[in-house]
Rosetta silent file (secondary structure, phi, psi, omega in degrees, C-alpha in Angstrom):
SEQUENCE: MRVAPGGPFDGERALDPATQAALARAYGLDLPLWRQVLLYAWRLAHGDFGPSLVYRDFSVTDLVAGGLPVSLTLGGLALLLALALGIATGLVAAARAGRGADAGLMLAATLLTAFPTFVTGPLLVLLFALGLGWLPVSGWGGGDAAHLALPVVALALPVAGAIAKLTRAGLAAALAQDHVRTARARGLAPVRVLLVHALRPALVPVASYLGPAAAGLLTGAVVIETVFALPGLGRHFVQGALNRDYPLVLGVVTLYAALIVLFNLAADLAYGWLDPRMRG
SCORE:     score description
SCORE:     0.000 S_00000001
   1 L     0.000  -33.114 -177.285   29.226  156.803 -128.393 S_00000001
   2 L   -68.304  -27.814 -179.019   27.005  153.813 -127.564 S_00000001
   3 L   -90.989   -7.086  178.571   26.761  154.800 -123.880 S_00000001
   4 L   -75.600  151.399  179.236   26.028  158.462 -124.660 S_00000001
   5 L   -63.978  151.070  177.417   22.360  159.598 -124.531 S_00000001
   6 L    92.790  170.080 -179.114   20.429  159.609 -127.804 S_00000001
   7 L  -148.768  172.912 -175.987   20.555  157.513 -130.936 S_00000001
   8 L   -68.937  -18.693 -176.615   20.973  157.818 -134.709 S_00000001
   9 L  -106.076   10.866  176.986   17.215  157.824 -135.383 S_00000001
  10 L   -78.073  142.872  178.235   16.251  160.481 -132.813 S_00000001
  11 L  -153.555 -171.840  179.548   14.783  163.695 -134.193 S_00000001
  12 L   -63.623  -36.480  175.683   12.402  166.498 -133.421 S_00000001
  13 L  -106.393  117.310 -176.984    9.502  164.108 -134.063 S_00000001
  14 L   -67.490  136.512  176.573    9.967  160.801 -132.272 S_00000001
  15 L   -78.595  153.040  177.252    9.506  157.686 -134.418 S_00000001
  16 L   -71.976  154.629 -175.806    7.115  155.013 -133.277 S_00000001
  17 H   -55.945  -35.325 -178.413    8.766  151.942 -131.679 S_00000001
  18 H   -67.025  -39.569  179.073    7.942  149.674 -134.637 S_00000001
  19 H   -67.971  -42.830  178.047    9.697  152.009 -137.114 S_00000001
  20 H   -60.956  -41.166  179.710   12.735  152.369 -134.843 S_00000001
  21 H   -65.642  -37.683  179.322   12.947  148.576 -134.491 S_00000001
  22 H   -66.911  -40.638  178.061   12.710  148.151 -138.276 S_00000001
  23 H   -65.816  -42.179  179.102   15.516  150.685 -138.865 S_00000001
  24 H   -62.556  -38.556  178.958   17.704  149.042 -136.221 S_00000001
  25 H   -68.406  -37.903 -178.512   17.111  145.653 -137.863 S_00000001
  26 H   -66.043  -35.209 -178.721   17.881  147.039 -141.329 S_00000001
  27 L   -96.910    3.980  177.479   21.252  148.452 -140.205 S_00000001
  28 L    77.052   14.954 -178.866   22.147  145.495 -137.962 S_00000001
  29 L   -78.544   -8.921  177.453   21.966  147.558 -134.757 S_00000001
  30 L   -87.379   -5.066  179.577   19.761  144.932 -133.115 S_00000001
  31 L   -77.596  156.946  172.577   22.588  142.386 -133.247 S_00000001
  32 L   -58.247  151.523 -173.452   24.854  141.731 -130.244 S_00000001
  33 H   -58.450  -38.641 -177.713   27.809  144.114 -130.132 S_00000001
  34 H   -65.420  -33.401  177.652   30.362  141.377 -130.887 S_00000001
  35 H   -72.609  -33.616  176.124   28.466  140.419 -134.049 S_00000001
  36 H   -65.290  -38.135  178.927   28.333  144.079 -135.114 S_00000001
  37 H   -65.364  -44.534  178.830   32.123  144.302 -134.654 S_00000001
  38 H   -63.344  -40.582  178.665   32.684  141.159 -136.749 S_00000001
  39 H   -63.006  -40.840  179.138   30.317  142.458 -139.451 S_00000001
  40 H   -65.971  -41.942  179.765   32.199  145.787 -139.549 S_00000001
  41 H   -63.062  -38.623  178.723   35.564  143.985 -139.773 S_00000001
  42 H   -63.554  -45.101  178.247   34.243  141.825 -142.648 S_00000001
  43 H   -64.012  -42.004 -178.010   33.055  144.903 -144.550 S_00000001
  44 H   -63.270  -37.780  178.202   36.308  146.758 -143.832 S_00000001
  45 H   -63.205  -22.306  178.554   38.353  143.842 -145.202 S_00000001
  46 L  -102.439   16.279  176.396   36.421  144.288 -148.470 S_00000001
  47 L    74.379   23.163 -178.265   36.996  148.063 -148.591 S_00000001
  48 L  -119.272  119.949  178.404   33.487  148.939 -147.393 S_00000001
  49 L   -84.245    0.610  177.800   33.005  151.292 -144.402 S_00000001
  50 L    91.653  176.398 -179.081   29.297  150.438 -144.263 S_00000001
  51 E   -83.404  149.717  171.844   26.161  152.557 -144.689 S_00000001
  52 L   -80.036  140.339 -179.325   25.686  155.975 -143.114 S_00000001
  53 L   -84.534  -12.983 -176.343   22.794  156.064 -140.638 S_00000001
  54 L  -113.276  -47.039  178.602   21.994  159.733 -141.343 S_00000001
  55 L   -86.667   86.598 -168.538   22.991  160.441 -144.965 S_00000001
  56 L   -64.242  -26.979 -177.792   20.642  157.825 -146.427 S_00000001
  57 L   -89.368    0.723 -176.875   21.701  158.352 -150.064 S_00000001
  58 L  -129.734  144.948  169.348   25.431  157.982 -149.337 S_00000001
  59 E   -88.395  165.364  177.375   27.631  155.233 -147.924 S_00000001
  60 H   -62.328  -35.149  177.447   30.441  156.051 -145.491 S_00000001
  61 H   -60.243  -41.436  177.497   32.892  155.189 -148.270 S_00000001
  62 H   -62.424  -45.067 -178.127   31.309  157.894 -150.473 S_00000001
  63 H   -65.955  -42.029  179.260   31.512  160.501 -147.674 S_00000001
  64 H   -65.684  -41.599  179.955   35.122  159.606 -146.823 S_00000001
  65 H   -63.712  -31.713  178.576   36.138  159.674 -150.495 S_00000001
  66 H   -76.072  -35.037 -176.586   34.627  163.160 -150.801 S_00000001
  67 H   -89.972  -22.922 -175.455   36.274  164.605 -147.667 S_00000001
  68 H   -60.878  -44.129  179.500   39.681  162.902 -147.845 S_00000001
  69 H   -59.212  -36.548  179.481   41.153  165.122 -150.647 S_00000001
  70 H   -65.390  -48.131 -178.192   40.273  168.252 -148.650 S_00000001
  71 H   -66.418  -40.207  179.283   41.875  166.962 -145.440 S_00000001
  72 H   -67.173  -38.761  176.970   44.974  165.623 -147.239 S_00000001
  73 H   -62.174  -47.206 -179.014   45.428  168.915 -149.113 S_00000001
  74 H   -62.772  -50.345 -178.524   45.101  170.897 -145.901 S_00000001
  75 H   -67.032  -39.479 -179.587   47.382  168.621 -143.858 S_00000001
  76 H   -64.483  -46.266  178.720   49.966  168.190 -146.649 S_00000001
  77 H   -64.785  -38.775  178.611   50.327  171.912 -147.288 S_00000001
  78 H   -64.352  -39.495  179.723   50.501  172.604 -143.549 S_00000001
  79 H   -66.468  -42.790  178.627   53.225  169.977 -143.116 S_00000001
  80 H   -63.264  -43.821  178.928   55.297  171.393 -146.007 S_00000001
  81 H   -63.794  -41.852  179.882   54.945  174.948 -144.659 S_00000001
  82 H   -63.870  -41.286  178.654   55.862  173.818 -141.135 S_00000001
  83 H   -63.651  -47.724 -178.158   58.963  171.976 -142.414 S_00000001
  84 H   -62.935  -47.802 -177.698   60.166  174.924 -144.509 S_00000001
  85 H   -68.337  -42.745 -176.729   59.537  177.511 -141.797 S_00000001
  86 H   -69.167  -45.213 -179.131   60.815  175.371 -138.917 S_00000001
  87 H   -67.358  -41.141  178.377   64.047  174.165 -140.570 S_00000001
  88 H   -62.199  -42.245  178.854   64.882  177.649 -141.881 S_00000001
  89 H   -64.446  -42.644  178.747   64.328  179.163 -138.426 S_00000001
  90 H   -64.202  -38.389  178.430   66.465  176.478 -136.770 S_00000001
  91 H   -64.320  -46.444 -179.608   69.268  176.998 -139.303 S_00000001
  92 H   -63.688  -41.395  179.182   69.332  180.772 -138.798 S_00000001
  93 H   -63.291  -42.005  179.067   69.278  180.355 -135.011 S_00000001
  94 H   -66.846  -36.828  178.569   72.168  177.838 -135.133 S_00000001
  95 H   -67.949  -24.846  179.121   74.179  180.126 -137.427 S_00000001
  96 L  -109.914   34.379 -174.838   73.677  182.960 -134.888 S_00000001
  97 L   -56.506  132.972  177.993   74.222  180.752 -131.823 S_00000001
  98 L    82.710   -1.037 -179.749   74.624  182.718 -128.597 S_00000001
  99 L  -104.253  177.934 -178.097   73.468  186.003 -130.137 S_00000001
 100 H   -64.135  -36.476  179.830   70.286  187.985 -129.802 S_00000001
 101 H   -63.172  -38.886  178.186   68.794  186.576 -133.016 S_00000001
 102 H   -60.540  -50.270 -179.231   69.200  183.040 -131.660 S_00000001
 103 H   -64.235  -41.184 -179.288   67.376  183.886 -128.413 S_00000001
 104 H   -64.854  -43.048  179.898   64.661  185.841 -130.224 S_00000001
 105 H   -66.799  -40.748  179.041   63.934  183.073 -132.754 S_00000001
 106 H   -68.739  -33.366  174.788   63.806  180.378 -130.074 S_00000001
 107 H   -64.950  -42.925  177.966   61.462  182.554 -127.964 S_00000001
 108 H   -63.023  -40.531  178.832   59.184  182.967 -131.003 S_00000001
 109 H   -64.050  -39.686  178.372   59.283  179.193 -131.633 S_00000001
 110 H   -64.244  -41.732  179.342   58.335  178.516 -128.005 S_00000001
 111 H   -64.708  -38.675  179.784   55.404  180.938 -128.221 S_00000001
 112 H   -63.297  -40.508 -179.688   54.171  179.308 -131.449 S_00000001
 113 H   -70.244  -20.382 -177.193   54.130  175.859 -129.855 S_00000001
 114 H   -78.791  -20.483 -176.755   52.183  177.229 -126.873 S_00000001
 115 L   -98.769  117.749  177.814   49.159  178.307 -128.952 S_00000001
 116 L   -72.672  167.940 -174.897   46.864  175.458 -130.117 S_00000001
 117 H   -65.370  -31.129 -178.694   45.136  175.564 -133.491 S_00000001
 118 H   -73.699   -8.639  173.082   41.728  176.451 -132.032 S_00000001
 119 H   -96.865  -47.428 -177.541   43.323  179.672 -130.723 S_00000001
 120 H   -66.255  -34.953 -179.237   45.497  180.609 -133.713 S_00000001
 121 H   -60.081  -57.735  177.743   42.689  179.925 -136.227 S_00000001
 122 H   -61.475  -34.255  178.416   40.158  182.452 -134.834 S_00000001
 123 H   -64.118  -41.507  177.854   42.966  184.975 -134.162 S_00000001
 124 H   -65.137  -37.998  177.220   44.067  184.803 -137.818 S_00000001
 125 H   -63.211  -45.387 -179.861   40.450  185.235 -138.948 S_00000001
 126 H   -60.495  -40.255 -174.439   40.024  188.301 -136.718 S_00000001
 127 H   -79.905  -55.027 -169.282   43.242  189.891 -137.998 S_00000001
 128 H   -92.423  -22.772 -179.552   43.483  189.017 -141.710 S_00000001
 129 H   -99.765  -56.501 -177.423   39.839  188.349 -142.680 S_00000001
 130 H   -80.983  -37.510 -177.738   37.621  190.534 -140.493 S_00000001
 131 H   -78.111  -60.305 -176.096   40.191  193.221 -139.604 S_00000001
 132 L   -89.970  -21.924  178.583   42.224  193.762 -142.775 S_00000001
 133 L    70.690   23.316 -177.319   39.837  192.057 -145.219 S_00000001
 134 L   -80.172  -30.980 -171.781   42.693  190.451 -147.152 S_00000001
 135 L  -133.097  157.285  178.398   41.411  186.854 -147.112 S_00000001
 136 L   -64.511  151.360  179.735   38.032  185.010 -146.969 S_00000001
 137 L   -71.484  -42.913 -175.506   36.644  184.197 -143.545 S_00000001
 138 L  -158.797  179.759  177.437   35.738  180.583 -144.352 S_00000001
 139 L   100.626  158.560 -177.738   34.776  178.115 -147.070 S_00000001
 140 L   -85.359  -40.439  176.976   36.608  175.804 -149.462 S_00000001
 141 H    60.455   31.075 -179.334   36.284  177.998 -152.591 S_00000001
 142 H    72.069   11.919  178.399   37.252  175.145 -154.901 S_00000001
 143 H    82.216   20.079  179.785   40.616  174.830 -153.146 S_00000001
 144 L   -74.408  161.901 -171.923   42.042  178.176 -154.285 S_00000001
 145 H   -62.196  -36.229 -177.002   45.011  179.678 -152.414 S_00000001
 146 H   -63.556  -40.764  179.938   43.050  182.529 -150.811 S_00000001
 147 H   -75.179  -26.298 -177.719   40.646  180.158 -149.042 S_00000001
 148 H   -85.645  -20.362 -169.299   43.430  177.755 -147.996 S_00000001
 149 H   -57.456  -54.292 -175.107   45.885  180.361 -146.666 S_00000001
 150 H   -65.961  -47.654  178.668   44.469  180.936 -143.170 S_00000001
 151 H   -63.613  -35.836  178.817   43.637  177.290 -142.266 S_00000001
 152 H   -66.085  -44.343  179.689   47.015  176.072 -143.560 S_00000001
 153 H   -64.989  -41.599  179.844   48.920  178.734 -141.590 S_00000001
 154 H   -61.634  -38.418  178.218   46.866  178.060 -138.451 S_00000001
 155 H   -72.754  -35.539 -170.610   47.699  174.351 -138.665 S_00000001
 156 H   -79.868  -32.728 -170.190   51.363  174.844 -139.537 S_00000001
 157 H   -58.020  -49.403  179.848   52.485  177.432 -136.961 S_00000001
 158 H   -61.795  -38.680  179.366   52.569  175.224 -133.802 S_00000001
 159 H   -67.870  -39.152  178.791   54.333  172.412 -135.708 S_00000001
 160 H   -61.648  -39.459  177.613   56.814  174.881 -137.236 S_00000001
 161 H   -60.932  -43.424  179.418   57.737  176.127 -133.752 S_00000001
 162 H   -67.106  -41.519  179.359   58.496  172.602 -132.544 S_00000001
 163 H   -63.945  -38.377  178.222   60.517  171.759 -135.678 S_00000001
 164 H   -60.857  -43.785  179.913   62.556  174.957 -135.267 S_00000001
 165 H   -66.877  -40.416  179.033   63.503  174.041 -131.694 S_00000001
 166 H   -67.465  -40.116  178.820   64.384  170.447 -132.668 S_00000001
 167 H   -64.129  -42.851  178.680   66.473  171.604 -135.648 S_00000001
 168 H   -61.253  -44.980 -179.562   68.343  174.118 -133.484 S_00000001
 169 H   -67.988  -40.460  179.328   69.068  171.459 -130.818 S_00000001
 170 H   -64.198  -39.256  178.254   70.055  168.855 -133.448 S_00000001
 171 H   -67.394  -37.057  177.849   72.461  171.264 -135.126 S_00000001
 172 H   -60.484  -40.188  178.402   74.070  172.121 -131.776 S_00000001
 173 H   -72.452  -40.887 -177.550   74.785  168.402 -131.244 S_00000001
 174 H   -67.390  -36.288 -178.905   75.895  167.782 -134.845 S_00000001
 175 L   -66.665  -16.603  179.141   78.315  170.726 -134.878 S_00000001
 176 L   -92.349   -0.948 -177.477   80.205  169.121 -131.965 S_00000001
 177 L   -79.901  159.294 -172.786   80.815  165.821 -133.829 S_00000001
 178 H   -62.677  -41.963 -175.387   84.263  164.831 -135.113 S_00000001
 179 H   -68.113  -28.476  177.423   83.464  164.859 -138.839 S_00000001
 180 H   -74.379  -40.031  177.156   82.097  168.407 -138.582 S_00000001
 181 H   -63.805  -35.820  177.195   85.180  169.599 -136.670 S_00000001
 182 H   -64.471  -41.592  178.354   87.319  167.988 -139.364 S_00000001
 183 H   -61.775  -39.965  177.357   85.391  169.848 -142.061 S_00000001
 184 H   -64.790  -41.446 -178.642   85.980  173.111 -140.217 S_00000001
 185 H   -64.349  -26.510  177.690   89.701  172.316 -139.846 S_00000001
 186 L   -76.169   -4.300  176.646   89.898  171.844 -143.643 S_00000001
 187 L    86.204   17.381  178.346   88.850  175.476 -143.999 S_00000001
 188 L   -67.596  151.354 -179.724   85.381  174.901 -145.474 S_00000001
 189 L   -63.861  144.543 -178.715   82.990  177.849 -145.381 S_00000001
 190 H   -56.185  -38.159 -179.869   80.679  177.918 -142.294 S_00000001
 191 H   -65.129  -41.172  179.030   77.551  177.810 -144.481 S_00000001
 192 H   -65.304  -41.277  177.791   78.843  174.695 -146.324 S_00000001
 193 H   -60.613  -42.649 -176.742   79.708  172.999 -143.015 S_00000001
 194 H   -67.088  -47.361 -173.094   76.239  173.791 -141.692 S_00000001
 195 H   -80.937  -38.966 -172.643   74.249  172.700 -144.740 S_00000001
 196 H   -90.009  -42.013 -171.840   76.330  169.793 -146.087 S_00000001
 197 H  -101.169  -26.197 -174.112   77.926  168.178 -143.022 S_00000001
 198 H  -106.938  -28.747 -170.202   75.706  169.050 -140.038 S_00000001
 199 H   -67.579  -44.507 -174.902   72.129  169.431 -141.293 S_00000001
 200 H   -59.506  -54.896  178.275   71.357  165.825 -142.302 S_00000001
 201 H   -64.990  -24.636  179.196   72.207  164.144 -138.975 S_00000001
 202 H   -69.644  -19.525 -177.562   70.646  167.101 -137.162 S_00000001
 203 L   -87.000   -0.695  177.651   67.273  166.295 -138.772 S_00000001
 204 H   -59.463  -46.058  175.720   67.000  162.839 -137.131 S_00000001
 205 H   -61.364  -33.160  178.043   65.069  164.297 -134.119 S_00000001
 206 H   -65.328  -41.984  177.938   62.842  166.143 -136.602 S_00000001
 207 H   -62.354  -38.640  177.260   62.081  162.860 -138.397 S_00000001
 208 H   -62.072  -34.305 -177.610   61.189  161.275 -135.034 S_00000001
 209 H   -78.775  -24.590 -170.976   58.791  164.135 -134.412 S_00000001
 210 H   -66.226  -34.444  178.660   57.175  164.071 -137.866 S_00000001
 211 H   -59.971  -59.197  174.638   55.125  160.896 -137.302 S_00000001
 212 H   -60.875  -31.247  179.492   53.282  162.250 -134.237 S_00000001
 213 H   -65.048  -40.332  176.823   53.300  165.706 -135.871 S_00000001
 214 H   -62.438  -38.648  175.891   51.400  164.331 -138.858 S_00000001
 215 H   -63.100  -40.067  178.427   48.934  162.818 -136.404 S_00000001
 216 H   -64.364  -37.755  178.426   48.634  166.211 -134.728 S_00000001
 217 H   -65.942  -39.908 -179.815   47.964  167.892 -138.064 S_00000001
 218 H   -67.210  -45.847  179.940   45.236  165.377 -138.876 S_00000001
 219 H   -71.315  -34.397  175.855   43.527  165.670 -135.498 S_00000001
 220 H   -66.448  -29.493  178.649   44.064  169.426 -135.489 S_00000001
 221 H   -64.110  -25.876  176.950   42.420  169.561 -138.904 S_00000001
 222 H   -59.014  -44.961  179.902   39.192  168.366 -137.251 S_00000001
 223 H   -70.692  -46.703 -175.738   39.040  171.664 -135.329 S_00000001
 224 H   -64.674  -39.363  178.228   40.307  173.838 -138.179 S_00000001
 225 H   -64.388  -32.228  176.340   37.853  172.350 -140.700 S_00000001
 226 H   -72.605  -42.983 -179.303   35.028  173.160 -138.301 S_00000001
 227 H   -62.449  -42.832 -175.279   36.296  176.719 -137.648 S_00000001
 228 L   -98.289    9.698  177.005   36.727  177.462 -141.383 S_00000001
 229 L    53.500   49.758  179.372   33.695  175.432 -142.584 S_00000001
 230 L   -96.879  139.923 -174.841   35.795  173.183 -144.836 S_00000001
 231 L   -83.626   53.945 -178.795   34.177  170.015 -146.284 S_00000001
 232 L  -100.962 -167.674 -179.229   36.854  167.621 -145.055 S_00000001
 233 H   -66.265  -30.865 -179.363   36.881  164.530 -142.856 S_00000001
 234 H   -60.245  -41.874  179.117   36.867  166.676 -139.712 S_00000001
 235 H   -65.615  -40.507  177.432   33.423  168.058 -140.485 S_00000001
 236 H   -63.372  -37.470 -179.958   32.097  164.540 -141.143 S_00000001
 237 H   -63.681  -47.765 -177.942   33.616  163.383 -137.834 S_00000001
 238 H   -65.023  -47.019 -179.958   31.989  166.191 -135.822 S_00000001
 239 H   -65.033  -37.400  177.864   28.610  165.843 -137.554 S_00000001
 240 H   -64.051  -39.697  178.271   28.775  162.056 -137.220 S_00000001
 241 H   -67.308  -41.178 -179.795   29.423  162.323 -133.475 S_00000001
 242 H   -66.587  -35.648 -177.321   26.569  164.819 -133.005 S_00000001
 243 L   -90.922    2.138 -176.173   24.158  162.658 -135.041 S_00000001
 244 L    56.996   38.691  177.733   25.294  159.367 -133.452 S_00000001
 245 L   -86.544   84.385 -171.514   26.214  158.115 -136.925 S_00000001
 246 H   -57.184  -47.490 -179.266   28.347  155.223 -135.636 S_00000001
 247 H   -62.316  -35.429 -179.570   29.633  153.878 -138.996 S_00000001
 248 H   -67.449  -46.222  178.745   30.688  157.367 -140.145 S_00000001
 249 H   -63.050  -43.741 -179.262   32.644  158.144 -136.953 S_00000001
 250 H   -65.045  -37.365  178.432   34.212  154.680 -136.959 S_00000001
 251 H   -64.652  -43.485  179.731   35.170  155.021 -140.632 S_00000001
 252 H   -66.302  -42.416  179.612   36.887  158.384 -140.094 S_00000001
 253 H   -64.332  -41.532  178.623   38.731  157.128 -136.991 S_00000001
 254 H   -61.533  -42.456  179.678   39.860  153.967 -138.828 S_00000001
 255 H   -66.528  -42.952  176.380   41.177  156.034 -141.719 S_00000001
 256 H   -57.623  -44.501 -178.618   42.981  158.449 -139.370 S_00000001
 257 H   -61.753  -42.097  179.444   44.608  155.483 -137.586 S_00000001
 258 H   -63.923  -41.198  179.227   45.809  153.999 -140.895 S_00000001
 259 H   -66.292  -38.206  179.298   47.303  157.344 -141.993 S_00000001
 260 H   -64.367  -40.787  177.235   49.074  157.787 -138.658 S_00000001
 261 H   -62.121  -43.660 -179.877   50.652  154.317 -138.979 S_00000001
 262 H   -63.190  -43.294  179.604   51.816  155.148 -142.523 S_00000001
 263 H   -63.461  -40.942  178.686   53.329  158.485 -141.426 S_00000001
 264 H   -66.457  -37.395  177.382   55.196  156.817 -138.545 S_00000001
 265 H   -64.248  -42.609  178.512   56.505  154.112 -140.901 S_00000001
 266 H   -62.917  -38.461  177.940   57.750  156.786 -143.324 S_00000001
 267 H   -64.527  -40.403  178.304   59.493  158.591 -140.448 S_00000001
 268 H   -63.340  -40.871  179.978   61.227  155.345 -139.392 S_00000001
 269 H   -66.511  -27.432 -178.404   62.424  154.739 -142.966 S_00000001
 270 H   -71.899  -21.189 -178.627   63.834  158.285 -143.109 S_00000001
 271 H   -56.620  -46.987 -175.754   66.265  157.572 -140.248 S_00000001
 272 H   -63.188  -33.667  178.514   68.567  155.486 -142.440 S_00000001
 273 H   -73.363  -39.376 -177.444   68.743  158.179 -145.126 S_00000001
 274 H   -72.466  -38.983 -178.497   69.442  160.994 -142.683 S_00000001
 275 L  -136.842   97.576 -176.759   72.075  159.129 -140.679 S_00000001
 276 H   -56.679  -21.520  179.630   73.644  156.041 -142.398 S_00000001
 277 H   -66.633  -17.541 -178.096   75.050  154.875 -139.027 S_00000001
 278 H   -88.516   -4.366  178.426   71.487  153.935 -137.999 S_00000001
 279 L   -71.739  137.264  179.409   71.063  151.404 -140.836 S_00000001
 280 L    77.683    0.000    0.000   70.949  147.831 -139.631 S_00000001
């Protein structure tokens, strides 16, 4: 951002050099870059993301605190929907292995993963909001289900397709293991073998995927929040980049990085629960 043309104090009416110098001095932008980095690290260690250069009445911490619940709600619901839809699709495909339903479901999962969120979002708006008129086009609406439905589905569909393919492949490998063959030889029902003995170890690849998938949902939410005009972190990120609001962009990126690390740590911890052989 620092090498891009323009600055945080540029506007339709250019400020005089003395005013620009005073603003730069007030926000510490006249300091050498290494001192600005140290100052930001010191503030961050004390839970302060610094002042916003554009929203003069708000700090970056205030803006992040206001947008974080929207982004977490959107990403959390999308992740839950993707898990439910993807695992159910993978289970049905594995139960119908080698049949037409298996091929059809895996083809649908492949198509879902091929469409990014910036394509599925406008397509859903055209069909369900503008075409059929069932749901609002955009807006937060206080977080009610009607306003959340389209952005959550748009975020979840590509992830659900990938989870379905991983679940199907994991079940194919798990069904060939000795303990599953033993369960079958004992005469257990196929559904019980699938759900009780094969599903847990089959979800290890899904757990590996969930860390990066959560990162994809967060970064994808930047686009979806802009498409649906939602007041989340994505809108602050885009507006901060356009306005050259360096502390705001840096604060959102820092928070995204911390959440991605936490999601990857949670995925690593899930390995031991899904497959006890991986403990230790």
